[in-house]
C-alpha positions, 0 to 999 in steps of 0.5 A: 264800363266793366271789361268783357273778360271781367264780366265773363269771369263773374258770369262763370262764377254763377253770379250774374247774367245778361240779356237783350231784346230787339223789338223790331226783329224780335231777337232775344240774346241771353248770355251763358251766365243767364242760362246758368242762373235759370238752370237751362241749357242754351242748345235746348232753349230758345231765348224769349221774354216769355220763356224767362217769365215761365221760370219765375215762381208762380207766386211772383209772376203777377209782380213782374213786368209783362212783355207788353209793358217792356215793349212800351217802355213802361216796365220797372227798372228793378225787380226782385223775384224768385225763379225755379230751375228745372231741377227744383232749385229756387233762387232769388234774382234781382233784374235791372232793366234798361230801355233803349229808345230811338231818336223819336222817343219810341222804345227800340230795345231793352237790355238787362243784367240779372244778379243772383241775390239769394243769399242776401235775401235769405239773410234779410229774411233771417234778420226780419224773423230775428227782429220779430222774435226780439219784439215778441219777447220784449213785449211779453217781458215788458222790456225794451231793447236798444243799441248804439252803433258807431256813427249811428244815432241811438236805435230803439226796437219797435216796442218803443211805440206806445210804451214811453211818453215822449213822441218819437221825434223828441226821442230822436232829438234826445234819446234820454228824453224818456228818462224823468227830468231829475234823472236825465243828466245822471243817466247821460253821464253814467252811460257816457262814462261806461261807453268811454271806459268800455264797461258794462253799465247798470242803473235804476232811473225814473222813466216817463211812461205812456199816459203820463205815468212814471215808473222806476226802471233798470237799465243794463248796457253792455259793449259788444266786441268783434274778433279783434276785441274792438267795440262794434256797438253797445246794446242794452235793456230797459226793464221794470226795476223790481222784476226779474228779467229774462236776458234775450239772446243775440248781441245783448247776451253776447256782450254779457258773455264777452264781459266774463273774464278768466277770473270769473271762470276761476271763481265759478270753478271754485264755487263748484269745486271743479278743476279745469279738467272737469270744466273741459269735460262738462263743456265739451272743450279741450283742456287747453281751450279752457286754460286759454279762456282762463288766461285771457289769451286772445283769439278765443272765440265767443263759441268756446266761451259760450260753451263754457258758460253754458256748462257753468250755468247748468251746474248752477252758476250765475253771473250777475251785474251789480249796480256799478256794472261790476260782474259778480259770480254767484250760485243759484 
């Protein structure tokens, strides 16, 4: 049981609200937190289930349990929908409902807790949109994205379906089943070594494609680090070996950029005949930030590195991974 003072504190933060409805008397009770979530003033609004439903977004109302369903104990225990407050603010609420029954089993009251999940739903929608973008890009470029997360099996993006020969069940049992049998163990050993050493891996293998064909494809796999420099996952790309490939954004590009070290930045400047001051001016970074990037000082974020690399790329610098995973610097 959550202590009342803690529940009140959470309500004050505008995160939750509670309500009760006694069917026999028709009495409704809303907490102060629920009034705040709905954008209503307690001294001006009389609580009722109908008033609660009236706050719902018109597009979501048909999906919400009716008053009759709640009274009959037939409502869903959890519902997520949008509400629109009088000042026009839209929030997404998660409503957890519990029916209380008399000794004979008849519903006698209902109570619920309402949680503001607006930020969670926004994040979920953003992630879904990002997945769609990656999928569209992968299909257009004839590539496949994949990633390994600690404690999780290999995950291959949606474009796996229809591209490779093995059935999904076979792939889940052995992710390397998409590689031709004669290359499979070499691919497994190469990938395992790169993960163990925390390095970028690149190779070319024969893959089993849909329809029974075989195709030479290249793989590029990079580690992705957190702010403390720990590997949080490895992400990779499978693409036609003899075709240029567009590296998509997201974690794959982040992992590639994280592989760029101070010596690569110095080599890039040397090719351009730039001083550190010129790189700082081109990237909009301070001279001290550029110096720390080149010295490999910890605490330099991905954003600063990305700005430096963007400036070098605009000037014609390319960072290329060789077959053994070594990162090389070249001029376009």
